[in-house]
N, C-alpha and C positions, 0 to 999 in steps of 0.2 A: 576581470569582472566575472561574476558567476553567470552561468548560462543554463538554460533549460533545453533539454533535448527530448523530443517525442519519437519513440522508436516502435517498430513492429518486430517482434522476435518470434521465431517458430522453430521448434525441434521436438521430436518425440520424447526427448530426454528431459525437457523442461517440466516443472511441476504441473501435475494435473493435465498434461498435454493429451493423453489418451482419453480422459474423461471429457475434456472440452471437445475433442474431435467427434466423440459419439453423441454429444449433446450441444450442437451448434446454436440452438435457440436459448440455451441457458446463459445467464449473465453472471460471471464469476469475478469477484474483486478480492484481492489479497488484503486482509486487515492488518496482519503483522507477519513478519518473516525474519529469518536469521539475518543479522547484519554482519558484524565483525566475526562472529563465531560460527564457522560452518558446521560445527558439531552440535549446535543447538537444533534439535530435530522437530520442534513443535511449529505448526503453522496454523493460522486462523484465517478462514475465508468466509465471505458473505456471498451467498448464491441466491439468485432469483430464477425461478423456473416454474413451469406449469406441469412438469412431469418429474417429480422427485423420485418416483419408483425407478424410472430409467436412469436418473442421475446416480442414485445410490447403487444401482446394479453396476454401473460403470466404475464407481469408486472402489467397489469390492475387488475388481480385477485390474485396477490401475497399478502398474509396477512402481510408480514414483511415490506413492503414499500408502500408508497402512493405518489401521486402528481408527477409522473415521468415527467421530463422536459428535452428535448434534447437541449444541449448547443452547440454542434458541431457535424458535421457528414461528412463522406466521402462515397465512394462507398461501402466499407465493414466495416466501423467502425462508432461508435457513442460515444459521451460522454454524460452521463446522470447526472442530479442532482435529487436525490431522497430524500424523507422524510421518516425517520424510524417511524414505528408504535410501540405501546406499547406491541405488540405480539412478537417482535424480541429479540433474545438473542445476545448481543454485547460482543465480547471478548476483544476488544482493551482497554476499561477502566480498566478491571481487570489486564491485562498485565501491564499497566502503573502503577497501584497501587502497583504491586509487584516489580517495578523497572526495568521492561523490556520494549521492544519496538517492535511493529509489523513492520517489514521491508518490507514485501511483502505479498500480499494475492491475489491468483489467483484461478479461478475455475478449477476443475479437477475431472473427474469421478463422476460427480453429487455431489461433495463436494468442499472443499476448501483446496488448498495447501498453507500453511502458513509458513513464515520464521520469526522466532523471534530472537531478541537479548536479552539474559538474563545474569545477573551477575554471576549466579552459578546454580548448579543442583537443589538446594533446591527451587529456584524460579520456575524452570520448574516443579518440583514435585507439588508445590502449584497450578500452573496453571492446571496441570493434574487433581488435586482434584476438581478444579472449573468445569472442563469439565464433570467429573463424576457426580457431584452434579446436573448439568444442562442437563444431558442425552445427552451429545455431544460425539459422537464416536471419540476417540483420538488415533492416531497412530504416534509414534515417528519414523521417517524414517531416520533421520541423526542428529548427534550431534557432533560438533567439536569446539575446542577453536580457537580464533582468533590469528593470528600471530602478535607478538609485533610490528614488523616493518610495519604492515599494519593497525595499530589501527585506523587511520583516515578513512579508507575505510568502516569499519563496521558501522560507525555512519550515513552513507548515505543510504537512501532507494534505492532499485534497480532502480526505475524510475528516481530518482535524478542522480544516477551515469550514467545511460544511456543517460540522457539529457546532462550532462556536457561533456561526451566523444564525443557525436555526435556534440555538439556545438564547441568543441575544434578542432576536426578533420575537420570540415567544415569551420573553420576560423572565427567563430563568435566573438572570443575575440581579433582578430587582429585589428590594426588601419591602414586604415579604415576596417570596417567589410567586410568579403568576402560574408557573407550571412545575410539575415534579420531575424528577429524574426518570421515573417510569413513563411519564407522558412523552418526554423527549425520545426515549428508547422506542416507543411505539411509533412516533412520527418518523424516525430515521430507519426503522426496521432493524434495529440491533438490540443487544441485551443491555440491561441496566449497567452492568459492570463495564461494558464497552464504552458507554457514554461517559462514565466516570473517568476511565483511563484516557479517553480522547481529550476530555476537557483539561485534566491535570497536565497531560503532556503538552498540549497546545499552549496553555497558560505558562508553563515552565519555559517553553521555547521562546515565546514572545517576551517574557521578562528577561531571559538571558540575552536576547538580541536587541533590546531597547533600553530598559532602565538600567540593567546591570552593565551593559556595554557603555552607556553614557557615564555611569559612575566610574568605570575603569578609566575612561578617557580623561575625566576631570582629575583623577588621582595622578595621572601621568603629567599633567600640566604643571 
């Protein structure tokens, strides 16, 4: 049965670690990151801060990233596109290789709060070994199995689930729509394109794990 693990990871070699260390009051959330392909160098992050001058200054000297580009911004948030350097340790490709998925990654206490979906405890143990090998401080804070009747929920990233629920409650899926994509973007503090991508990927995931899965089961009968 699938399991969810909540971890705390800390290392100066993890992405944005120096920037997070210098800006402990900023809230950083990874929007998208390399999965199976460690050579994919682009990273998108959502940042909430009251001092972006200090945050941007830290970005410029952070050895784990380069070429920071602000894609969208509000009074207290920004969305950045970053390029990873060869000095960074990326955890998501290893998680994917082991058959797991990074569901969420947020800054906390000068490190990263990470939520993983893993197929079993052996996978989690293998990831822990990876962390030890790469001198990453690893703390398992919570581990629990998913409920069978909520299997579809676990396949969604937290950001995707939040976007779908906000869209549903605001009437985005009604005919005619009660709110626009731009309205949702403003509500969530993200760009229009990020809303579109989250909705499409979330719907694709839900269909793949509900309707499509049921159809495949019927075909096997």
